[in-house]
C-alpha positions as CSV (number, residue, x, y, z in Angstrom):
1,M,64.6,53.7,130.0
2,S,67.7,54.6,132.1
3,L,70.1,53.0,129.5
4,D,68.1,54.3,126.4
5,W,68.4,57.9,128.3
6,Q,72.2,57.5,128.6
7,I,72.6,56.6,124.9
8,L,70.5,59.7,124.1
9,E,72.6,61.9,126.2
10,E,75.7,60.4,124.7
11,N,74.5,60.9,121.1
12,K,73.8,64.4,122.0
13,K,77.1,65.1,123.3
14,K,78.7,63.6,120.2
15,S,76.4,65.6,117.8
16,F,77.3,68.8,119.8
17,K,81.1,68.2,119.7
18,K,80.7,67.4,115.8
19,G,78.8,70.5,115.2
20,L,81.1,72.5,117.4
21,W,84.0,71.4,115.1
22,R,82.2,71.8,111.9
23,G,81.3,75.4,112.9
24,I,85.0,76.1,113.8
25,F,86.1,74.6,110.5
26,I,83.6,76.5,108.4
27,S,84.4,79.9,110.4
28,I,88.2,79.4,109.6
29,I,87.3,78.7,105.8
30,L,85.2,81.9,105.9
31,V,87.9,84.0,107.5
32,G,90.5,82.6,105.1
33,I,88.1,83.7,102.2
34,F,87.6,87.2,103.4
35,F,91.3,87.7,103.8
36,L,91.8,86.5,100.5
37,F,89.3,88.7,98.9
38,A,90.5,91.5,100.9
39,N,94.1,91.2,99.8
40,F,93.0,90.3,96.2
41,N,94.6,93.5,94.7
42,N,97.7,92.5,96.4
43,L,97.8,88.9,95.0
44,S,96.4,89.9,91.5
45,S,99.5,92.7,91.2
46,N,102.3,90.2,90.8
47,F,102.5,91.0,87.0
48,P,102.9,94.0,85.2
49,H,99.8,96.6,85.3
50,I,98.7,100.2,85.8
51,A,98.0,101.3,89.4
52,R,95.2,103.5,90.1
53,I,95.0,105.5,93.5
54,S,92.4,108.0,94.6
55,I,93.0,111.2,96.3
56,S,89.5,112.5,97.4
57,G,88.1,115.0,100.2
58,I,90.1,117.4,102.2
59,I,93.9,117.0,101.7
60,Y,96.1,116.7,105.1
61,D,99.5,115.5,105.5
62,N,98.6,111.8,105.1
63,I,101.8,109.6,105.8
64,K,100.0,106.5,104.8
65,L,99.2,107.8,101.4
66,V,102.7,109.2,100.7
67,E,104.1,105.9,101.7
68,T,101.9,104.1,99.2
69,I,102.9,106.5,96.4
70,N,106.7,105.7,97.5
71,N,106.1,102.0,97.2
72,L,104.5,102.4,93.7
73,S,107.7,103.7,92.5
74,K,109.8,100.7,93.9
75,N,107.3,98.2,92.4
76,D,108.7,97.0,89.1
77,N,105.3,95.7,88.4
78,V,103.7,98.9,88.5
79,K,104.4,100.3,84.8
80,S,102.2,103.5,85.0
81,V,100.1,105.2,87.7
82,F,96.6,106.7,87.4
83,V,96.0,109.5,89.9
84,K,92.1,110.1,90.5
85,I,91.7,113.5,91.9
86,N,88.3,114.5,93.6
87,S,89.4,117.1,96.0
88,P,88.7,121.0,96.6
89,G,92.1,121.2,98.4
90,G,93.5,121.2,101.8
91,T,96.4,122.3,103.9
92,V,99.6,123.5,102.2
93,V,101.8,120.9,103.9
94,G,99.3,118.3,102.7
95,S,99.6,119.4,99.2
96,E,103.1,119.8,99.3
97,S,103.9,116.4,100.6
98,L,101.6,114.7,98.0
99,Y,103.2,116.9,95.2
100,V,106.8,115.7,96.2
101,A,105.8,112.1,96.4
102,I,104.1,112.2,92.9
103,D,106.6,114.3,91.4
104,R,109.3,111.7,92.6
105,L,107.2,108.9,91.0
106,S,106.6,110.7,87.7
107,H,110.4,110.7,87.2
108,I,110.5,107.0,87.5
109,K,107.1,105.8,85.4
110,P,104.5,107.8,83.7
111,V,101.8,109.3,86.0
112,I,98.5,110.7,84.9
113,S,96.3,112.8,86.9
114,L,92.5,112.4,86.2
115,M,90.5,115.2,87.6
116,G,86.8,114.3,88.7
117,E,84.1,116.5,90.0
118,V,86.7,119.0,91.5
119,A,90.3,119.2,91.6
120,A,91.0,122.8,92.8
121,S,93.8,124.7,94.7
122,G,95.5,122.0,96.7
123,G,94.0,119.3,94.4
124,Y,95.5,121.0,91.3
125,I,98.9,121.1,93.0
126,V,98.6,117.2,93.3
127,A,98.0,117.2,89.5
128,L,100.8,119.5,88.6
129,A,103.1,116.7,89.7
130,S,102.0,114.2,87.0
131,N,103.2,113.8,83.4
132,H,100.0,114.3,82.1
133,I,96.5,115.9,83.1
134,L,93.1,115.1,82.0
135,A,89.9,116.5,83.4
136,R,86.3,116.4,82.4
137,Q,84.8,119.2,80.3
138,N,83.0,120.7,83.5
139,T,85.4,119.6,86.3
140,L,86.0,122.6,88.6
141,T,89.6,123.4,89.0
142,G,92.0,126.5,89.0
143,S,91.5,128.3,92.5
144,I,95.0,129.0,92.7
145,G,95.8,130.9,95.8
146,V,96.2,130.3,99.7
147,I,93.9,131.6,102.4
148,I,93.7,132.2,106.3
149,E,90.5,132.6,108.0
150,Y,89.7,133.8,111.4
151,Q,86.5,133.7,113.5
152,N,85.7,137.0,115.0
153,F,83.5,136.7,118.0
154,S,84.6,140.2,119.4
155,E,81.0,142.0,119.3
156,L,79.5,138.7,120.8
157,S,82.1,138.6,123.7
158,N,81.7,142.3,124.5
159,K,77.9,141.8,124.9
160,I,78.1,138.7,127.1
161,G,81.4,139.8,128.9
162,I,83.8,137.1,128.1
163,S,87.5,137.5,127.3
164,I,90.7,135.7,127.0
165,D,93.9,136.9,129.1
166,S,97.1,135.5,128.0
167,I,100.7,135.8,128.9
168,K,103.0,135.4,126.0
169,S,106.6,136.3,124.8
170,G,105.9,138.3,121.8
171,K,103.1,140.3,120.7
172,I,101.9,137.9,118.0
173,K,102.6,134.6,119.7
174,G,99.5,132.6,119.5
175,G,98.0,134.5,116.4
176,Q,94.8,136.0,116.3
177,N,92.5,135.9,119.5
178,P,89.1,134.9,118.3
179,L,87.4,137.0,121.1
180,S,89.1,140.2,120.0
181,P,89.1,142.3,116.8
182,L,91.7,141.4,114.2
183,D,95.2,142.4,115.3
184,P,97.1,144.5,112.7
185,L,100.4,142.8,113.6
186,V,98.9,139.5,113.3
187,K,97.4,140.2,109.9
188,N,100.6,141.6,108.7
189,N,102.5,138.6,109.8
190,D,100.0,136.0,108.3
191,Q,99.7,138.1,105.0
192,K,103.6,137.4,104.6
193,L,102.8,133.8,105.3
194,V,100.1,133.6,102.5
195,D,102.4,135.6,100.1
196,Y,105.2,133.0,100.6
197,S,103.1,130.1,100.1
198,F,101.3,131.7,97.1
199,D,104.7,132.3,95.4
200,W,105.6,128.7,95.8
201,F,102.4,127.8,94.4
202,I,102.9,130.1,91.6
203,S,106.6,128.5,91.1
204,L,105.0,125.1,90.7
205,I,102.8,126.1,87.9
206,K,105.7,127.8,86.1
207,N,108.1,124.9,86.5
208,N,105.4,122.5,85.3
209,R,103.2,124.3,82.6
210,N,104.6,126.2,79.9
211,I,102.0,128.9,79.9
212,D,102.1,132.6,79.1
213,P,102.9,135.1,81.9
214,H,99.6,136.9,81.2
215,V,97.7,133.7,82.0
216,I,99.5,133.4,85.4
217,D,98.5,137.0,86.3
218,L,94.7,136.0,85.1
219,I,94.3,133.0,87.3
220,S,96.3,134.5,90.4
221,D,93.0,136.2,91.6
222,G,91.9,132.8,92.8
223,R,89.1,132.2,90.3
224,T,87.6,128.9,89.8
225,L,87.6,127.3,86.2
226,T,86.0,124.6,84.5
227,G,88.2,121.8,82.9
228,G,87.5,123.2,79.4
229,M,88.5,126.7,80.6
230,A,91.6,125.4,82.2
231,M,92.4,123.3,78.9
232,D,92.1,126.7,76.9
233,L,94.5,128.4,79.2
234,G,97.2,125.8,79.2
235,L,96.6,124.4,82.8
236,I,95.9,120.8,81.7
237,D,96.5,118.7,78.7
238,G,93.4,117.2,77.7
239,I,89.6,116.7,78.1
240,G,88.9,113.1,79.0
241,S,89.0,110.2,81.5
242,E,90.6,106.8,81.6
243,K,89.9,106.1,78.1
244,E,92.0,109.0,76.9
245,A,94.7,108.2,79.6
246,L,95.2,104.7,78.1
247,E,95.2,106.4,74.6
248,Y,97.9,108.6,75.8
249,L,99.9,105.6,77.2
250,E,99.6,103.6,74.1
251,T,100.8,106.5,72.0
252,N,103.8,107.6,74.2
253,Y,104.6,104.2,75.8
254,P,103.5,101.4,73.6
255,S,104.9,98.7,76.0
256,I,102.3,99.6,78.4
257,K,99.5,98.7,75.9
258,G,97.0,96.3,77.1
259,L,97.8,96.2,80.9
260,K,95.3,95.5,83.6
261,I,94.2,98.6,86.0
262,I,94.5,97.7,89.4
263,D,93.2,99.9,92.4
264,I,95.7,100.5,95.1
265,E,94.1,100.5,98.7
266,I,95.3,103.4,100.9
267,P,95.8,102.0,104.5
268,S,94.0,103.5,107.1
269,T,95.0,106.7,108.8
270,N,93.3,105.8,112.0
271,N,90.7,108.8,112.1
272,F,93.3,111.4,111.6
273,F,90.9,114.3,112.2
274,F,89.2,113.1,115.4
275,E,92.7,112.3,116.8
276,E,93.9,115.5,116.1
277,F,90.9,117.1,117.5
278,F,91.0,115.3,120.8
279,S,94.9,116.1,121.1
280,R,94.3,119.6,120.5
281,I,91.4,120.1,122.8
282,S,92.9,118.1,125.5
283,T,95.7,121.1,125.6
284,T,93.5,124.1,125.2
285,D,89.8,124.3,124.2
286,I,89.3,127.6,122.5
287,K,92.9,127.4,121.1
288,F,91.8,124.6,118.9
289,I,89.5,126.6,117.2
290,S,92.1,129.4,116.6
291,D,94.9,127.1,115.5
292,L,92.7,125.0,113.2
293,T,91.0,127.9,111.3
294,N,93.9,130.1,111.1
295,S,96.2,127.3,109.4
296,L,97.3,127.8,105.9
297,K,94.8,126.3,103.4
298,L,94.5,125.8,99.8
299,I,90.7,125.2,99.7
300,S,88.2,126.0,96.9
301,I,84.7,124.9,97.8
302,A,82.2,125.5,94.9
303,R,79.0,127.3,96.5
């Protein structure tokens, strides 16, 4: 019985070792398959194709996205780029950085912007940089303008007896105190910032769209428009989606006909917003509210 027991134990050990190595081998294969599929777009893009990138949500200064766009301009296999936009806008700098990158790209290869549910304000700035703009009939766009918003807790702070004391080098250093009524000096300075960025916004429209000056005056009040309305005013080039975009390419760039469309993955930005939040709040708690909400924004939210 003792010999049989030893043989049994040896067989168990051998079976365990075989199972262990089999498990490791299968795991390696599964990991390899995972990375193969994860990088399928990169592997499948080693031939002429149309690249498709998506810009969605609130627009911030996204370095990874800008780098991706810049890389598309250098890739000879990318013959055209579709930019799908579904954004209500964002910060002025974020919109500017995307405009500059896409404008540079559009001078190298044809770029078509495809507006989705909403492509307003900063989202429209992104579209302006492309060679051709398409929208759905009822896409929300327009909202030409810049905004700075303040939180005003002055009445509440008076009731509960809270205030913020500060020592600063100038009267408007640090901007508006959320626990005090709006300071006329801050208001006047911030209005200049808004006017400057707004003039820049209008200049982009004038440089990229051949539209009547009266239309500029009409849309300068910040009104939101549908895709159909924007088409009538000359703010976009047509109504449609990828089907119409392909027809445009086939007509104007025959060599691109029949190319496959490949989605381009944008590398992670490592939770930009939360990093920004904690980096700010670690410096000063209340100031975070003021800095973030008082920043120049190009945002239109349909309500």
